[in-house]
N, C-alpha and C positions, 0 to 999 in steps of 0.2 A: 293234566298240566304238569309240566316239568319245572323243577326248581331252577333258580338262577345260578349261573356259574359261580363256584366258590361258596355256595350256601348250603352244601350238603353236610350231613352229619354221619360220620362213620361208625358211631357207637350203636350197638343194638338196643332195641326197646327194653326198658326196665333195667338196663345196665347201671351199676352204681355210678358210672362216670358219664352216662348218657346225658347229652344236652346240658352240660355244665356251663357253657358259654352261649352268648347270643347266637353265634354260628361257629361250629367247630370247623376249622380249616384243616387241610391235610398237613401232617407233621412236617415241620421244616427243620432240616439239619442245621445245626449251629456249630460254628467253628470255635475252638477255644480262644479265649481273649489273648490278643497279642500283648507283648510286654509294653508296647507303647500306649496301649489303651488301658484305662483304669479309672477308678473313682475320681482321681485328681484331674483327668483330662475332660471329664464331663461328657464324653462321647459314648462310652460303652453302655451306661445305664439307659440312655435314650434309645440306642440301637436295640438293646435287649427288650425294652418295652415295646418297640415296634414289632419285634419278632414274636412277642407273646400275644399280640392282638390278632383276632381273626382277620383273614385276608380281605373280607368285604369292608372293613373299617376304612380302607384307603380308596374305596371305589365311590366316587361322587354319584354315580347312577343309582347305586343302592340307597344311599342316603336320601336322594331326591324321591325315590319310590316310597321309602319308609315314612318320610315326613308327610308327603302328600296323602298317603294311605291313612296315616293316623288322623289327619285333619278331616278326611271324608268320613271316617268311622265316628269321630267325635260329633260331627254334625248330625249323623244318622242316629246316634245314641240319645240325643236330647229328647226328641218327642217320644221315643220308645220308653225311656226311663220315667218320663212324666206319666205316660199311660199306665205303666206298671205300678207306679205310686198310687194311682187312683184305684187300681185293683186291690192293692194291699190296704187301702184306707188311710194312707199317710200323706203328708204334705209333698208336693212335687220336688221340693228341694232335697228331701230324704232320698228319693230314688236317684237323683242326679249325683249327690255326694257318694252314694253307694257305688254307682258306676265308676266314678273317679277312683275310689278306694280299691275296688276289685281289680280294675285294669292295671293300676300302678303296682299293686302288691303282687299280682300274678306275673307281671312282666319280670319280676325279680325272682320269684320262687316257684313259678309254674313249670310244668314238664313238657309243654307243647308250645314251641315258638310260633308267634304270629296269631295265636288264637285269642279271641276277645271274650273276656268275662265281665259281666256287669249285672245290674239288677235285671231280673228276668220275670216273665209272666208265670213260668212254672213254679218258681219259688214263691212269688206273690200269692198265687192261688192257695198254696199250702199254709202260708202264714196269715192270710187275711182273717180267718175265723179267730185266731189267737188274738189279733189286735182288736177285732170287733167285740169280742166277748170279755177280754181281760185288760186291754189297754196297751199302749205303745211300749211301756216298760217291759211287759211280758214278751212282746214281739222281739225286742232287742235281746232279751235273755235267751229266747229260743234260737236266735241267729248265732249267738256265741256258743251255746251248747251244741248246735248243729255243726259248727266248725270244729269243735273238739271231737265230736263223733267221726267227722270226716278224716281228721288226722289219724285217729285210732284205726279206722277201717283201712285207710291207706297204708299204715304201718303193718297191718295184719295181712296185706297182700290182696285185698278184695279186688283191686284193679285187674289182677291177672284173670279173673273170671270173665272179663270182657272178651278174651280170646275165644271163648266157647259160644259167642253170639254168632249164629249162622249168617251167611252172606245175604240170603233173602230177607232176613230180619233187618239187616243193615240197609238194604235197598229200600225196604218199606219205611224205615225210619227217615231216610233222606227224603223220599217222596212225600211222606206225611208232613214233615216240617215245611217243605216247599209249599204244600197246599195251605198249611196254617198261616204261613207268612203272607200268602196271597189273600186269604180270607180276612186276615187282620187289617188289611188295607181298605176293604170295601166300605166300612163305616165312614171313611174319609171322603168317599165319592158319592155319598147319598145326601140328598137334600142340600146341595151346595150350589153356588152360582155357576152359570154356564162357563165362566172364565176358568174355573178349576179344571174342567175337562180339556180345555185348550192348553192350559199350562201342563197338565199331566201328559197329554199327547206330545207336546213339544219336548218335555223332559225325556220321554222314551226315545224320541227321534234323535235327540242329541247323543244319548248314550249308545245308540245303535250305529249312527253314522260317524261320530267323531273319531272313534278308534281306527277307522279306515283311513283317516287323514293323518292323525298324529296320536301317539300315546305318551307324549312328554308330560302332560297333565292329565290325571284321571278324569274320565268323562263325567262321573257323578259330581265331582267338584265343579267342573265347568257348568254342568246343568244347574246346580244350586246357585252359583254366582249369576248366571244369565237370567234365570227366572226371578231371583230376588231383585236384581237391578230393574228388570222389566216391570214387576209389580209395584215397586217403590217409585220408580221414575214416572210411570203412567198413572199412578194412583189407583191401581186396580184393587178393589175390596174383595179379598178372598181370605179363608182361614189361614192363620199363620201359627208358627211355633209358640208365640206369645199367648195365643188363645188357650193353650193347653195348661198354663199355670205359671206361677212366678219362678224365676231362676234363683239359684243360691246367691246370697250377697256376701258370704264369707266362707272360709275354709272350715271343714268340720273339726270339732274339738273333742278330745277324748274324755270319757267319763264312765261311771258305773251305771248300770240300769237301775231305774227307780222302782225296785220291787223288794219285798221282804225276802231275805236269804234264808228260806225255811224249806223243810221237806215238802210242804204243801205246794210251794212254788215249783219245785222240781217235778212233782206229780202232774201239775197242770201243763208244764212246758215240754216235758220229755217226749210225749207222743208226737207233737208237732215238730220238734227238733229232729227226731229220728226220721220222720217222713221227709223233711226238708233235706237232710243229709243224703238219703238214698236217691231222691229225685235229682238233687244237684249233681251228685257223683255220676249217676246214670247219663244225664244229658251232657255233662262235661266230657266223660270218657268216650261216648259215642261221637261227639263232635271232634275230639282229638283224633279218633281213628279215621274219621272222614278226611281231616286235614292231612293225616299221614298219607292217605291214598292219593289225594289231590297233588301233593307236593313231592311225593316219592321220597320223603325223609321220615325217619323214625322219631318217636318221642318216648319219654318215660312216663308211663301211665301211673306208676306208683308215686312218682314225684308230683304229678299233676293232682292226684287225689289228696296228698298231704298239702300241696299248695292251695287247693280250693278251701281246705279246712282253715289254713292260716289266714287266707284272705277274708273268710267269713268271720273269724274271730276278730280280726282288725276292724272289719266293717261294723260289727256289733259294738265294740268299745268306742267307735266313733259315731254311734247313733244311727247306723245304717239298717236297711231292711234285708240284707243278704242277697246273694245271687249265685250265678254259675255261668258256664260258657253259653254264648249266644250264637246260634247257628247263622242267623241272618247277617249280623255284623261281622262274624268271622268270614263268611263268604264274600262280603264286600272287601274285607281286608286282604284275603288270600287270593280269591279267584278273580274279582273285578279289578282290584288295585295292584295285585302282584306282590304284596308284602311277604317277606320270608323271615324276618328277625323279630326279636323282642322289642326293638326300638319302636316299631309301629304300635305295639300293644301299650307300651309305656306312654307314647305320645298321644294315643287315643284318649287315655284317661287324663293326661295333663292338659291337652288342648280342650277337652270338655270343660274342665274347671276354669281354665283361663278364658275361654269364650264366655262362660257364664258370668265371671267376675268383671272382666275388662270390656267385653263387647256385648253385654246383655241386650241393649236395645237393638243392635244390628242383628243378632241371632234371633231375637223375637220377631223380626220382620221376614224371616225366611218363610215362604209359602209352604204349607203342608203338601201341596201338590208335587213339589219338587222331591220331597222325601218319600212320598208315596210312590212316585215313579221309580225311584232307586230301589225300593223294597220289592216292587213288582218285578223289576228286572232281575233282582236277586232270586226271587222265587222261580222265575223261568229258567235261569241258569243252574239253579240248585237241583231241580227235578231231573231225575235220571230218565230221559226220554227213550233211551235204548231199551230200558226194561219193559216198555209197553209196545215196542215195535212189533209188527206182525211176525217178522222172521224170528225174533227172540221168543215170542210166545209159542210159536210152532215147535221150537226146539227145546224149550224149557220143560223140566218135569212138572207134572200136574201139582205135586205137593209143593214145589218151589213157588209156583204161581199163587197157590192158595195161601201160603205163609206170607208172601209179600202183600197180598190183598188184605188179609186179616190184620196185619200190622198197621197198614195204612188206615183201615177202617176204625180200629180201636183207638189209635192215637188221635185221629181227627175227631172222633166222637167224644172222647174223654178229655182231650187236651193234656193227656198224661203220658209222657214217654215211657215211664217205667211199666205201666200196665200193658202198653202195646208191645214192648220188647218181651215181657214175660209171656204174654199170650202167643206171640209169634214163635218164641223158642219152644214152648210146650207143644204147639202144633207141629213143629219140625220133628220133635222126638216121636210124636204119634205117627207122622207120615213115614218116617224111617222104620218104625217098629212094625207097622201094618202094611208096608209095601206100597204106599201111595206115591212114592218118589219115582213116578214113571214119566217118561217123555210123552208130551201131549199127543195122543192119537197113534202112537207107534211103539208101545211096549216099553221095556226098561231101557234106560240110557246105557250104552256100552261102557 
């Protein structure tokens, strides 16, 4: 996928000045102010402001794309955040407020434009035992400490290690996440009324056919609107977003975690915080690298690492469960909706909270079948089908195929990205060391 005109970033990855604006435009030569223009005239300041803004700010097409993309992502985030809250053992409102906090904060301080971060299953799985065994106050403390660790790791340059992740591992990571996204939707299609399957099929059909007619409005948004209107208007009884749990009734408020500030608390929390920091960074940096390749634009991985830490610290002080980048919602934003700026990320979080607070009853009526159809479409478009094409497999080295398969198998089996990436990287080193990196059936690759 190529980026939209005027939305490229000329700064290299990890440059101190990389990605410092929502979209860096090409340098514009400015003429010295004329004697007639000055502060008194009121013209020069406004002209200077216009020249300092990115080129896309004056393009209504970009704004339409970003706003609609943010709305689609916000709607898709709601059931996901509620599900992850259940995994972590907290109220659904906690996951929703966390998603709002993470998205808005990283829109301002993150290093990868248009990437979506929110409450995630990977982080929820790590923190769930802490909440179950010691209580919510310890979970919040762990989130804050994990954020601090991420800031330190980012400042120490740990993000640069991602450059050494082999491409077969990256391919396995993408394919494994596509499979996990698909598998996560299957419970929503079991033991449900027959109407769910009809709505699910209709949602898929809309998202496949509508882009052939018009791309003015994102197909996922149209699918949600049409299926919701149909179920409400016809009175069709199917599972809805409201069945997942209550939506937030107010904005999150800051506060300190309710734990004793002692060395014993640190001893309890630190192992979970360290695991959360590593898992969150790994998933976020791998997702950022994927978006780099999809859009053809660079990002600052160091800034993203620090930004993830800041967002988790903010989330913790607001009583959140912590999070990281989300591959599914990021693909909706970037690949399906075509977003390219921080505006979509900011609006995804803002719309999420606004929908919960102002339109809670309407959002609660959205059928889960509509959101499941979107996520299934995301999984199908995320999977790298070329990596398993017969021609690719015939030409690929045996070691490369083995690394990709192992990465997929480990990630799917453990639901842990970090373990899969480490196993895939280790197998790559062994394959190169012992000469397994051979073309399938025909000796060494030239």
